[in-house]
C-alpha positions in Angstrom: 27.1 -26.0 -4.9 25.0 -28.4 -2.8 23.1 -25.5 -1.2 22.3 -24.1 -4.6 21.1 -27.4 -5.8 18.8 -27.8 -2.8 17.5 -24.3 -3.3 16.7 -24.9 -7.0 15.0 -28.2 -6.3 12.9 -27.0 -3.4 9.2 -27.5 -4.1 8.2 -23.9 -3.4 10.5 -22.6 -6.1 9.0 -24.8 -8.7 5.5 -23.9 -7.6 6.3 -20.2 -7.7 7.8 -20.6 -11.2 4.6 -22.3 -12.4 2.4 -19.7 -10.8 4.4 -16.9 -12.4 4.1 -18.5 -15.9 0.4 -19.1 -15.5 -0.1 -15.7 -14.1 1.6 -14.1 -17.0 -0.5 -16.0 -19.5 -3.6 -15.2 -17.5 -2.7 -11.5 -17.4 -2.6 -11.5 -21.2 -6.1 -12.8 -21.4 -7.4 -10.4 -18.8 -5.6 -7.5 -20.5 -7.3 -8.3 -23.8 -10.7 -8.5 -22.0 -10.0 -5.2 -20.2 -9.2 -3.5 -23.5 -12.6 -4.6 -24.8 -14.4 -3.4 -21.7 -12.5 -0.1 -21.6 -13.3 0.5 -25.3 -17.0 -0.2 -24.7 -17.0 2.2 -21.7 -15.1 4.8 -23.7 -17.6 4.6 -26.6 -20.5 4.8 -24.2 -19.0 7.9 -22.7 -18.3 9.5 -26.1 -14.5 9.5 -25.8 -12.5 7.1 -28.1 -10.2 6.2 -25.2 -9.6 7.2 -21.6 -6.0 7.8 -22.4 -6.9 10.8 -24.5 -9.2 12.3 -21.9 -7.5 15.4 -20.3 -9.9 17.2 -18.0 -8.6 20.6 -17.0 -5.4 20.1 -19.0 -4.2 17.2 -16.7 -2.6 14.7 -19.0 -2.4 11.9 -16.5 -6.1 11.6 -15.5 -7.0 9.5 -18.6 -4.2 7.0 -18.2 -4.9 6.8 -14.5 -8.6 6.0 -15.1 -7.5 3.4 -17.7 -5.2 1.7 -15.2 -7.8 1.9 -12.4 -10.5 0.3 -14.6 -8.0 -2.4 -15.6 -7.1 -3.1 -12.0 -10.7 -3.3 -10.9 -11.5 -5.6 -13.8 -8.5 -7.8 -13.1 -9.5 -8.0 -9.4 -13.1 -8.8 -10.3 -12.1 -11.5 -12.8 -9.5 -13.1 -10.5 -11.9 -13.2 -7.6 -15.1 -14.4 -9.3 -13.4 -16.7 -11.9 -10.5 -18.1 -9.9 -10.8 -17.6 -6.2 -14.6 -18.3 -5.7 -14.6 -21.5 -7.9 -11.4 -22.7 -6.2 -13.0 -22.2 -2.7 -16.2 -23.9 -3.8 -14.3 -26.9 -5.3 -12.1 -27.1 -2.2 -15.1 -27.1 0.1 -16.9 -29.7 -2.0 -14.1 -32.2 -2.7 -11.9 -31.6 0.5 -14.3 -30.8 3.3 -12.7 -29.4 6.4 -12.2 -31.9 9.2 -13.6 -30.8 12.5 -10.8 -29.6 14.6 -10.1 -31.7 17.6 -10.5 -29.8 20.8 -7.1 -29.0 22.2 -7.1 -28.8 26.0 -4.6 -26.7 27.6 -3.1 -28.4 30.7 -3.8 -25.3 32.8 -7.4 -25.3 31.6 -7.8 -29.0 32.5 -6.3 -28.4 35.9 -8.7 -25.5 36.6 -11.6 -27.7 35.5 -10.5 -30.4 38.0 -10.3 -27.8 40.8 -13.7 -26.4 39.9 -15.2 -29.9 39.9 -13.6 -30.7 43.3 -15.0 -27.5 44.8 -18.5 -28.2 43.5 -18.4 -31.8 44.8 -20.5 -32.3 48.0 -18.5 -32.8 51.3 -19.5 -35.4 53.6 
């Protein structure tokens, strides 16, 4: 029982649950927006819906195009309205610290040998 308690109270699990809930709510908003855009595209193309479009008798082309447009819109919205603002805010409020130069002991030894060989003999 102790292992289960530690698993449930682990920080990653809580963060994952919150992300899932927010993602589901965000998906609903994006789905509604996607429906509006798909309807506008369908009206511009003369068809009432991509789902009803059956070129050459293929019943699955219309729903595939609907799913493809929905995916591309979802990816566009997530990238430009979530990822890019997050990266901009992160860079602005939490600037990256310059990485300290880590010197490999072997590299340092080779530098010392090089410097000894370059030194004048006398």
